[in-house]
N, C-alpha and C positions, 0 to 999 in steps of 0.2 A: 446629398447626404452620404456620409461614410457609413460603413458597417461597424457597429459597436462590437468589439470582441471582448467576451467575458474574461475577467482576470482570474477567475477560479472555475474549477469543475467540481460538481457535487457528486459524491459517491456514497451509496448506502453500504454500511458495514455490518456484517452479521458474524456472530461467533458460533461455531458448530461444536457443541460439547459431546457429540455422539448420540446421546439420548434426547437431545433437544437442540434447536437452533434459535438463538435470540437475536433480534434486531437491536443493536446497541446505539448506533448514532449515524448521522449523516456526516460525511467527511468532506471538507472543502480543500481540494488540492490547489495551492497557489500556482499560477502559471508564470508569474513574473519574479517571484522571490528566488534569489540565487540558491539558497538552501533553506528549506522549511524547518520548522520546529520538529524535533524528534517525536514520533508518535507511538509506535509500538515495536520488539525484537523478532527476528524471523530466521528460520533455518531452512536451507534447501528450497528456496523459492524459485518458481518458474512462472513467468507471466508474459504471454506473447504480446498482447496489445489490449489496452483498456482505456477508453475515454481520454485519448490524448497521451496516455502514458505509453511510451514506446519500448521501454526495456527495464529489466531488473539488473542492478549491479550488486554483486555479492562480495563481501570481504570477510576474512576470518580474523577476529581480534586476538589480543594476547592471551585471553582466557580460553581460547578455543571456541568462542561463541560466534555464531554466524550473525552478521548484520546485513540487511538488505535495504536498498534504496530504490524507490520508484523514480524513474527518470523520464521526463516528457520530451517532446520533440524540439524543445528549445534548450535542452540541457539542464533544466531545473530539476532538483532532486528533493525527495522527501524520505526520511528514514522510517522504516517499518520495524516495529519492535514487539517482542513478547508473544509471538505466535510461531507455530512451526511450519505452516504452509499457507499459501494464498492461492485461491482458485477463483476464476471468473465464473460467476453464476449466470449472469446475463449482462446486458449492456448498461445496467445501472447499479449493479450490486457486486461487491467483492465479499467473498466469504473467507474469514480467517479460521482455519482449523487448528484449534489449540490442542497440542499433544505434549504431555510431559510437564516438567516443572520449569519455572522461570530460571534462566541461566544465571 
């Protein structure tokens, strides 16, 4: 019997509003899709390693807005939108710290 490899990885997402932290949803990151559906905007993101996600790729668009993509070890990417920073809370949760207005 071969080992079944999951096609997605589940991540808990929380929003840190400063005065409170809310658990918003669980996020399934596709492992096999070439580019996943855009999810949320990000500015100045740094993420070392998280649940198979190996890097953050940042680009600056024509409006001067930062966009970030989570990239896993297979080169699959998923866009992260509408938050200003991403931090790793533990091995199963990403916290999005929302600062400022939507770009």
